[in-house]
C-alpha positions in Angstrom: 0.0 0.0 0.0 2.8 2.4 0.9 4.6 1.7 -2.3 1.5 2.5 -4.3 1.0 5.7 -2.4 4.6 6.7 -3.1 4.2 6.1 -6.9 1.1 8.2 -6.8 2.7 10.9 -4.7 5.6 11.6 -7.1 3.5 13.2 -9.9 1.6 15.2 -7.4 4.8 16.5 -5.8 6.1 17.6 -9.2 3.1 19.9 -9.5 4.5 21.9 -6.6 7.6 24.2 -6.8 10.7 22.0 -6.1 11.5 23.4 -2.7 7.9 23.2 -1.5 7.7 19.6 -2.8 10.9 18.8 -0.8 9.3 20.2 2.3 6.2 18.1 1.8 8.3 15.0 1.3 10.2 15.5 4.5 6.9 16.0 6.4 5.4 12.9 4.9 8.5 10.9 6.1 8.1 12.3 9.6 4.4 11.3 9.6 5.4 7.7 8.8 4.3 7.7 5.2 7.6 6.5 3.8 8.9 2.9 3.4 9.8 1.0 6.6 12.1 -1.7 5.4 14.6 -1.3 8.3 18.2 -2.0 7.6 18.6 -3.9 4.3 21.7 -6.1 4.5 23.3 -9.4 3.5 26.7 -11.0 3.7 27.5 -9.4 0.3 26.3 -5.9 1.2 27.6 -5.5 4.7 30.9 -3.5 4.7 33.2 -1.4 6.9 34.2 2.0 5.7 36.7 4.0 7.9 35.6 2.1 10.9 31.9 2.5 10.2 30.0 -0.9 10.1 27.5 -0.3 7.3 24.6 -2.8 6.7 24.8 -1.8 3.0 26.9 0.8 1.1 23.9 2.9 -0.1 23.9 6.3 1.6 21.9 9.5 1.5 24.0 12.5 0.6 23.8 15.7 2.6 21.3 18.3 1.6 18.1 16.2 1.7 17.6 16.5 5.4 19.5 19.7 6.2 18.1 20.0 9.8 17.9 16.4 10.9 14.2 16.5 10.9 13.6 12.9 9.5 16.6 10.9 10.6 14.8 7.8 11.8 12.3 7.5 8.9 15.2 7.9 6.5 17.2 5.1 8.2 14.1 2.9 7.9 13.9 3.6 4.2 16.7 1.2 3.2 19.8 3.4 3.4 22.9 1.9 4.9 23.8 5.3 6.3 22.7 8.9 6.0 24.3 12.3 6.1 22.5 15.4 7.3 23.3 19.1 7.0 25.2 21.1 6.0 25.2 22.7 9.5 26.8 26.1 10.2 27.6 27.7 13.6 24.7 30.2 13.3 21.4 29.7 11.6 21.2 31.3 8.2 18.4 31.6 5.6 20.5 30.9 2.5 20.1 32.5 -0.9 16.9 34.1 -2.1 14.1 31.9 -3.6 13.6 30.3 -6.1 16.9 28.4 -5.6 16.0 24.9 -6.6 15.2 23.9 -10.2 14.1 20.5 -11.7 15.7 19.7 -15.0 13.4 16.8 -15.9 14.6 16.2 -19.5 18.1 15.8 -18.0 17.1 13.8 -14.9 19.0 16.6 -13.0 18.6 19.5 -10.6 20.3 22.8 -10.1 20.4 24.3 -6.6 21.8 27.5 -5.1 20.6 27.0 -1.5 23.6 28.6 0.1 23.8 26.5 3.3 20.3 27.4 4.6 20.0 25.6 7.9 18.8 26.0 11.5 22.3 26.2 13.0 24.4 23.8 14.9 22.7 24.0 18.2 19.3 23.1 16.9 20.7 20.3 14.7 22.8 18.9 17.6 19.7 18.6 19.8 17.9 16.6 17.2 20.9 14.3 16.6 21.2 13.6 20.3 18.0 11.5 20.1 18.3 7.7 20.0 18.5 6.2 16.4 18.9 2.9 14.7 21.7 3.5 12.2 24.8 5.4 11.0 24.3 9.2 10.8 26.9 11.8 9.8 27.0 15.6 9.8 28.1 17.8 6.9 30.1 20.7 8.3 29.6 24.1 6.8 30.6 27.8 7.3 28.5 30.9 7.7 28.4 33.1 4.6 29.4 36.2 6.6 31.9 34.5 8.8 35.3 36.3 9.3 37.0 32.9 9.6 35.3 30.2 7.6 38.0 27.6 8.4 37.3 28.0 12.1 33.6 27.5 11.5 34.1 23.9 10.4 36.0 23.1 13.7 33.3 24.8 15.7 30.5 22.8 14.2 32.4 19.6 14.7 33.0 20.4 18.4 29.3 21.1 18.9 27.8 18.2 16.9 30.6 15.6 16.8 29.5 13.9 20.1 26.1 13.2 18.5 27.1 11.7 15.2 29.0 8.7 13.7 31.1 10.6 11.1 31.6 14.2 9.8 32.2 15.6 6.4 34.1 18.8 5.6 32.2 20.5 2.8 34.5 23.0 1.0 33.0 22.1 -2.4 29.6 23.8 -2.5 29.5 26.3 -5.3 26.8 28.4 -3.6 28.8 30.2 -0.9 31.1 32.8 -2.5 34.8 31.8 -2.4 34.1 28.6 -0.4 35.8 26.5 -3.1 38.9 28.5 -2.6 39.4 26.4 0.5 40.3 23.4 -1.7 43.7 25.0 -2.5 46.6 23.2 -0.9 47.6 25.7 1.8 44.1 26.7 2.7 43.0 23.1 2.9 45.9 22.0 5.0 45.1 24.8 7.5 41.4 24.0 7.6 41.8 20.2 7.9 44.5 20.6 10.6 42.0 22.7 12.6 39.2 20.2 12.1 41.4 17.3 13.1 42.6 19.2 16.2 38.9 19.6 17.1 38.3 15.9 16.5 41.2 15.0 18.8 39.6 17.1 21.6 36.4 15.1 21.3 38.4 12.0 22.3 36.3 9.7 20.1 37.4 7.9 16.9 35.1 9.9 14.7 35.8 9.4 11.0 36.2 12.7 9.1 35.7 12.9 5.3 36.5 15.6 2.8 33.9 16.3 0.1 35.4 17.7 -3.1 34.1 19.3 -6.3 34.1 17.5 -9.7 35.5 20.6 -11.4 39.2 20.0 -10.4 42.1 19.2 -12.7 44.7 16.5 -12.1 47.1 18.8 -10.3 44.5 19.9 -7.8 43.4 16.3 -7.2 47.0 15.3 -6.5 47.4 18.1 -4.0 44.1 17.2 -2.3 45.3 13.6 -1.9 48.6 14.8 -0.5 46.9 17.0 2.0 44.4 14.3 3.0 47.2 11.9 3.7 49.3 14.4 5.6 46.4 15.6 7.8 45.1 12.1 8.6 41.5 12.5 7.5 39.5 9.3 7.1 38.5 9.4 3.4 37.2 11.5 0.5 33.7 12.0 -0.9 33.7 12.5 -4.6 31.9 14.6 -5.7 29.7 17.5 -4.9 27.7 19.4 -7.6 29.3 20.8 -10.8 29.3 24.2 -12.4 29.4 22.6 -15.9 26.3 22.8 -18.1 27.5 20.7 -21.0 24.9 18.8 -22.9 21.8 20.0 -21.0 18.4 20.2 -22.6 16.2 21.8 -19.9 14.9 25.3 -20.1 16.5 25.8 -16.6 20.0 24.9 -17.8 21.2 28.6 -17.5 20.3 28.9 -13.8 23.1 29.7 -11.5 24.1 27.0 -8.9 25.4 23.5 -8.6 24.2 20.9 -11.1 23.4 17.4 -9.8 21.8 14.2 -11.2 22.4 12.2 -14.3 24.8 14.6 -16.1 27.1 14.4 -13.2 27.6 10.6 -13.3 30.4 10.4 -15.8 32.5 13.4 -14.7 32.2 12.5 -11.0 33.0 8.8 -11.7 36.2 9.9 -13.6 37.3 12.0 -10.6 36.5 9.0 -8.3 38.6 6.6 -10.5 41.5 9.1 -10.6 41.4 9.5 -6.8 41.4 5.7 -6.5 44.5 5.6 -8.7 46.2 8.4 -6.7 45.4 7.0 -3.2 46.3 3.4 -4.1 43.9 2.1 -1.4 45.3 4.3 1.3 42.0 6.2 1.8 38.5 4.9 1.5 36.4 6.8 -1.1 32.7 7.5 -1.2 31.2 7.9 -4.7 28.4 10.5 -5.3 26.9 11.9 -8.5 24.2 10.7 -10.9 23.4 7.3 -9.3 19.9 6.1 -10.1 20.3 2.4 -10.9 22.0 -0.6 -9.2 24.3 -0.7 -12.3 25.5 2.9 -11.7 26.1 2.2 -8.0 28.1 -0.9 -9.0 30.1 1.2 -11.5 31.1 3.6 -8.7 32.3 0.7 -6.6 34.3 -0.7 -9.5 35.8 2.8 -10.0 37.0 2.9 -6.4 34.1 3.7 -4.1 33.8 1.7 -0.8 30.3 3.2 -0.5 28.0 5.5 -2.5 25.5 8.3 -1.8 22.5 9.6 -3.7 20.1 12.5 -3.6 18.8 13.9 -6.9 17.5 10.6 -8.2 15.1 10.5 -5.3 13.3 13.5 -6.9 12.5 11.4 -9.9 12.2 7.9 -8.5 11.1 8.4 -4.9 12.5 7.5 -1.5 11.9 3.8 -2.3 15.0 4.0 -4.5 17.3 3.3 -1.6 15.9 -0.2 -1.0 15.8 -0.9 -4.8 19.5 0.0 -5.1 20.5 -2.1 -2.2 18.6 -5.2 -3.4 19.7 -4.6 -7.0 23.4 -4.3 -6.0 23.1 -7.5 -4.0 21.7 -9.3 -7.0 24.5 -7.9 -9.3 27.2 -9.1 -6.9 25.6 -12.6 -6.7 25.4 -12.7 -10.5 29.1 -11.8 -10.7 30.2 -14.2 -8.0 31.4 -11.5 -5.6 31.3 -12.6 -2.0 31.4 -9.1 -0.5 31.3 -5.5 -1.8 34.8 -4.8 -0.5 36.1 -7.4 -2.9 34.9 -5.3 -5.9 36.2 -1.8 -4.8 38.5 -0.3 -7.4 38.8 -3.5 -9.5 38.0 -1.8 -12.8 39.0 1.8 -12.2 40.9 2.0 -15.5 37.6 1.7 -17.4 36.4 5.0 -15.9 39.5 7.1 -16.4 
């Protein structure tokens, strides 16, 4: 019955403006109208990423539940882990509306939210509640902060005790000059501050770095060098892109970050290159354009130990998480793979 309701709900949601539809979807989840599979797992799907014991490698990317409003319903939807946020020290409204656009002909979306969120104190209180799965926080910086690098450490200090992992987000294109923090010197200083804050927590909290897809080979090499030097736990590849190549939608010229199907190939190339550069020294999480089990499997073959999705939920619904987990399990069984870890990076050259 719930599956039928979800199929009927998608066309209705698409009659609403995108951001309003997103709000309705979150409210529906909180009311118990989403799927309730519980943790989907098997001996093939269960894996360990940077010390996180995941029932399956299908994760929810940051941005869907910015304020940790529907954590438990999302964990029951079939995801192996979820990431909330981005959270900033102080609440901020983000950029003016409209700031989210569906690109249906391209199975994509463009957003320029600008780290709209309720602030770290509010989010920390919600994340202090008991839950049934792995939850991480995406760390952000206030737009008007005099020291953005310090903001990331502040949010980790406040929310770190209430989560299972944290992600340093320096790759959103919607906060002016934020991506400048991906440069070698700035990134080293930022990650050193974050890792100092983690050490003060006195818990083995994995810290990931989320990077942009619009980086050349030199920049990727520098990021890997900094990641290894600072001791972070892994890299998430990738955030949204500024590219508009090949788009058909009338909204293609909107400012902001592009996500969805057009991001699959460029983000997978970056992922494969990172896998080549790190040589297994750092776990990678693949994000960008995943909407089928085959695409999730491709990310794993390219070097991802786990994957995350978001935009595909706009077009296929929240039930996609369970579909991907079951489909990935079937693909591994078909290919004689005993566990997902055995497939990681085994065909990265095909995606370079």
